[in-house]
C-alpha positions in Angstrom: 11.2 38.4 -24.3 7.9 39.9 -25.4 5.1 41.2 -23.0 2.8 38.4 -24.3 5.5 35.7 -23.3 6.0 37.2 -19.8 2.3 37.0 -19.3 2.0 33.1 -20.3 4.8 32.6 -17.7 3.0 34.5 -15.1 -0.1 32.5 -15.7 1.7 29.2 -15.7 3.4 30.2 -12.2 0.1 31.1 -11.0 -2.0 28.1 -12.3 0.9 25.4 -12.2 -0.5 23.5 -15.2 -1.8 25.3 -18.3 -3.9 24.5 -21.0 -4.1 26.5 -24.3 -7.8 27.5 -23.8 -6.6 29.1 -20.7 -4.9 31.6 -22.8 -8.0 32.6 -24.8 -9.5 34.4 -21.9 -6.4 36.4 -21.6 -6.3 37.2 -25.3 -2.9 35.5 -25.8 -2.3 33.6 -28.9 -1.6 29.8 -28.5 1.4 30.2 -30.6 3.4 31.3 -27.3 3.2 28.1 -25.8 5.2 26.5 -28.6 7.6 29.4 -28.6 8.3 29.3 -25.0 8.3 25.5 -24.9 11.1 25.4 -27.9 13.0 28.3 -25.7 13.0 25.8 -22.8 11.0 28.3 -20.6 7.9 25.7 -20.8 7.6 22.0 -20.6 4.8 20.0 -22.6 3.7 17.8 -19.9 1.2 16.0 -22.5 -1.0 17.1 -25.4 -2.6 20.3 -24.1 -1.0 20.7 -20.8 2.2 22.6 -20.1 4.2 23.6 -16.9 7.3 25.1 -15.7 10.2 23.0 -16.2 11.6 23.9 -12.6 8.0 23.4 -10.9 8.1 21.2 -7.9 5.9 18.2 -8.4 3.5 17.6 -5.6 1.5 14.8 -4.1 -1.5 15.8 -6.1 0.1 16.7 -9.4 -1.5 13.8 -11.3 -5.0 14.9 -9.8 -4.4 18.4 -11.2 -3.5 17.2 -14.7 -6.2 14.9 -14.9 -8.9 17.6 -13.6 -7.5 19.9 -16.3 -7.9 17.4 -19.0 -11.3 16.5 -17.7 -12.7 19.6 -16.1 -16.2 18.3 -15.8 -15.1 14.9 -14.4 -15.0 14.3 -10.7 -12.3 12.3 -8.9 -13.7 9.3 -7.2 -13.3 6.0 -5.7 -9.7 5.1 -4.8 -8.2 8.4 -5.9 -10.7 10.2 -3.8 -10.3 8.1 -0.6 -6.3 8.6 -1.3 -6.9 12.5 -1.6 -8.8 12.5 1.7 -6.0 10.4 3.3 -8.4 7.6 4.1 -6.2 5.0 2.6 -2.8 4.0 2.4 -3.0 2.4 -1.1 -1.8 4.7 -4.0 -3.4 4.1 -7.1 -1.4 4.0 -10.3 -4.3 5.5 -12.2 -6.6 8.4 -11.3 -10.1 7.2 -10.8 -12.7 9.8 -12.5 -16.2 9.8 -12.7 -17.8 11.2 -15.9 -21.5 11.3 -17.0 -23.4 8.5 -18.6 -23.5 10.4 -22.2 -20.1 12.3 -21.7 -17.5 11.7 -24.5 -14.8 9.2 -23.9 -11.5 11.3 -23.8 -8.5 9.6 -25.7 -5.2 10.4 -24.1 -2.4 8.4 -22.6 -1.1 10.7 -19.7 -1.9 11.1 -17.0 -3.4 7.5 -16.7 -6.8 7.7 -15.9 -9.6 5.1 -15.1 -13.0 6.4 -16.2 -16.4 5.5 -14.4 -19.9 6.3 -15.6 -22.1 7.7 -13.3 -25.7 8.9 -13.6 -25.9 13.0 -13.5 -27.7 12.9 -10.1 -25.0 10.5 -8.8 -22.1 12.7 -10.4 -23.5 16.2 -9.1 -24.4 14.9 -5.5 -21.5 15.0 -2.9 -18.9 16.8 -4.8 -16.6 19.4 -3.3 -14.2 21.8 -5.3 -10.9 22.2 -3.8 -8.0 24.3 -4.8 -4.7 22.5 -4.8 -1.6 24.5 -5.8 -3.9 27.1 -7.2 -5.8 24.7 -9.5 -9.6 23.7 -8.8 -10.2 19.9 -8.6 -13.6 18.4 -8.0 -13.5 15.5 -5.7 -16.6 13.3 -4.0 -16.9 14.0 -0.3 -15.6 11.9 2.4 -19.3 11.0 3.5 -20.2 9.7 0.1 -17.0 7.6 0.3 -17.6 5.7 3.3 -19.6 2.8 2.0 -17.0 2.5 -0.7 -14.1 2.9 2.0 -15.5 -0.1 4.1 -15.9 -2.0 1.1 -12.3 -1.9 -0.4 -10.4 -1.7 2.9 -9.2 1.5 4.2 -8.3 3.5 7.2 -11.5 5.2 8.5 -10.7 7.3 11.7 -8.6 5.0 13.8 -10.5 1.8 12.8 -8.9 -0.4 9.8 -11.9 -2.2 7.5 -10.0 -4.7 5.8 -11.3 -7.0 3.0 -8.6 -9.0 1.2 -8.2 -8.4 -2.5 -6.0 -9.7 -4.8 -5.9 -6.8 -7.4 -7.2 -3.5 -8.2 -9.3 -5.4 -10.9 -10.8 -7.4 -8.1 -11.6 -4.1 -6.1 -13.5 -2.7 -9.4 -15.4 -5.8 -9.8 -16.6 -5.4 -6.2 -17.5 -1.9 -6.6 -19.6 -2.9 -10.1 -21.4 -5.5 -7.9 -22.0 -3.5 -4.8 -22.6 0.0 -6.2 -23.7 -0.4 -9.8 -20.3 1.6 -11.1 -19.3 0.8 -14.6 -15.8 1.3 -15.4 -14.4 2.4 -18.8 -11.0 1.8 -20.0 -9.0 4.7 -21.8 -7.0 3.6 -24.6 
């Protein structure tokens, strides 16, 4: 195995999930990702995301993958509540906020539900967390408290419950109460 291949494998071990553009900063051609994938040393998770085949899947794996796909996005709403352990609901899509004029990405994995926020709302109340050596941006708990009581979540030791039939109904309530507009990714 070449020195470049070894460096790619070291980068993947360190970052858990690697994008082809991550190699550019290290002066490594992207062709090594394809070669290592064919050799079985890397797994292609989805278009533009690579990981080690023996890597452990963590609780926050889809958040990491979504953050790699949308580096300017912020994990929000139900996904952020779950990240901060403020709800027992486990969303099947990663809720991510993007700017009003940001491009709408086209990918199928990981499943993402996008919401457009104004630039002021998008930049306020965001913390950067390092999870499994990956940087993800998540709204702070304080910013989520009105949303938490609206959806029905565990806040401290008190339960605020409002019965909802489905995630779609919760999204509609968020639209009405907070002016957040969802985008479906197809």
